[in-house]
N, C-alpha and C positions, 0 to 999 in steps of 0.2 A: 505493502499499498503507501503510496506517496501522498503526503500531506501537499492539499495546497491554500493558496491565502488568495488574497482582490487586491489589487491594484487600488479602484478607492470605489466611495458607494452613493449610493446613491442619495439614501440618506443620510442625513448627516445635521451635527444642531448647530449650524452656522448658515444656514440656508431657511433663509424666513419663505422663500416663496418658489411654487416650482419652476419657475425662469432659473433662480440659480441651484437650488442638483440638478437639471441639467450642464450649469455652464460650471459647476464645481466637476461634474464628468467627464465630460468635453473639455475640458482645461486640462485630463492627465490624460490624453488621449493618447497615445504610444504603441508600438507595436511586441506583442502577446498580454498585453494589458487585460485586467480582469475587470468587469460590474457585478458588481454583488448587490443585483437587486432582491429583499426581501419581499417573502408571502407571506401568508399566514394571518393567523386569530386580527396581531390590529391591524385599523386603518392603512392599509397602503394604499390609497387613494389617490395621493400624491404620488407616492413612484409610477404607480401605471402612466401617472398622466404625463412627466417629465420624461418616462422613456423612448416614447416617437421624435422628442428633439431631437434625446441624444442618439437613438438610431440614425437619422436622417443627420444627424454632425458626422460622422463617425461615417455614415458613406459618403457624403461631398467628400471628406477628406482622404476619403481609396479605400476605408477600411469595409473590411466584411467579414460575418459573426460564422464563430465556429464550435465548435461542440468543445468540449476540453478535451473527451482524446486525441480530436484531429488538431488540438495545438500542442499537447504533448509529442506530437510522433512529430512538427515542424518545426523543431524548438530552435534553427537556422532564425526562421522566418518567422516567426510567429503574429499572430494573427488576433485582433479582436475578439472577444464570445463574453458573452452573458451568461451570468447562472446565476439562479436561483437556490434562496435556500430552502429548506425544505424542513414544514418543524412537525 
């Protein structure tokens, strides 16, 4: 087993708005970055609202989203992925 952590999380204490959340994640764009987007019992509506902004910005920068397994296979030239936690 490998332990895998994230580069940036969508939810952040300092992010007051959905736009703030998206901009925080977008500012951390880079090859191989891992974005943590929680799901589950709490209200995640702001996360859901931020995801289209994040996805569009990353795609506009030329990134594509892959599974963790695919990212691990291409460690030399990794791409961004979207991970969801499971509660």
